[in-house]
C-alpha positions, -999 to +999 in steps of 0.1 A: +212+449-492+213+436-458+236+464-448+225+501-449+242+524-472+275+536-457+280+503-434+309+481-443+316+448-428+344+421-428+332+386-419+342+350-424+316+324-433+279+328-436+254+321-464+251+336-498+219+356-487+204+351-522+236+366-540+243+344-570+280+354-572+287+345-536+267+312-541+290+304-572+320+312-551+309+288-525+301+261-549+336+264-565+353+263-532+332+237-516+327+257-484+312+289-470+342+295-447+360+323-465+365+359-457+342+386-473+342+424-474+305+436-475+296+471-486+260+481-478+237+495-504+205+495-484+170+483-495+146+500-518+121+524-502+090+504-511+086+468-506+071+464-540+102+477-556+124+453-577+155+445-559+174+438-592+168+472-605+177+485-570+211+471-570+219+479-606+207+515-605+232+543-597+232+560-564+212+592-559+230+625-554+221+627-518+239+594-511+273+607-522+287+613-488+277+579-473+291+561-505+325+579-503+326+571-465+319+534-472+344+532-501+371+548-478+363+524-450+363+493-474+398+505-488+410+507-451+397+473-445+415+459-475+447+474-464+444+461-429+434+426-443+465+424-466+489+439-440+476+423-407+451+396-415+414+393-412+410+398-376+428+432-378+405+441-407+373+432-387+385+452-357+392+483-379+361+481-402+333+465-381+333+492-354+300+511-350+298+546-336+287+543-300+259+567-288+270+594-264+260+585-228+241+614-213+234+614-175+200+603-166+194+633-144+214+662-158+202+686-131+209+662-102+240+682-091+236+719-084+273+726-082+306+713-092+315+678-079+348+663-075+351+653-111+344+688-122+373+705-103+402+716-122+437+707-109+460+737-104 
């Protein structure tokens, strides 16, 4: 729930964030220093909504695209993890789309500049 729907993350270590299954694994291993593949499901829309119902209820029809993308990313991460190690999986999966940098003053140049000229 700490990751939005569609976000996938590979990480090593960390707490259980209230997840009883992860807490059980930590207890059995005696450490929190193990790798995890986290797949985001987001949070309920209202603060009063029951989080147990939220995580156990199916996805809405409008969420299909984000769900498919996150599952594809998770599968890619598992392949990288198995074939190249956890760092390679983190480099592949944990990337976020960078915003497009737009010029601060789009009309600052009235004509073509040196970077706009085509080479013949």
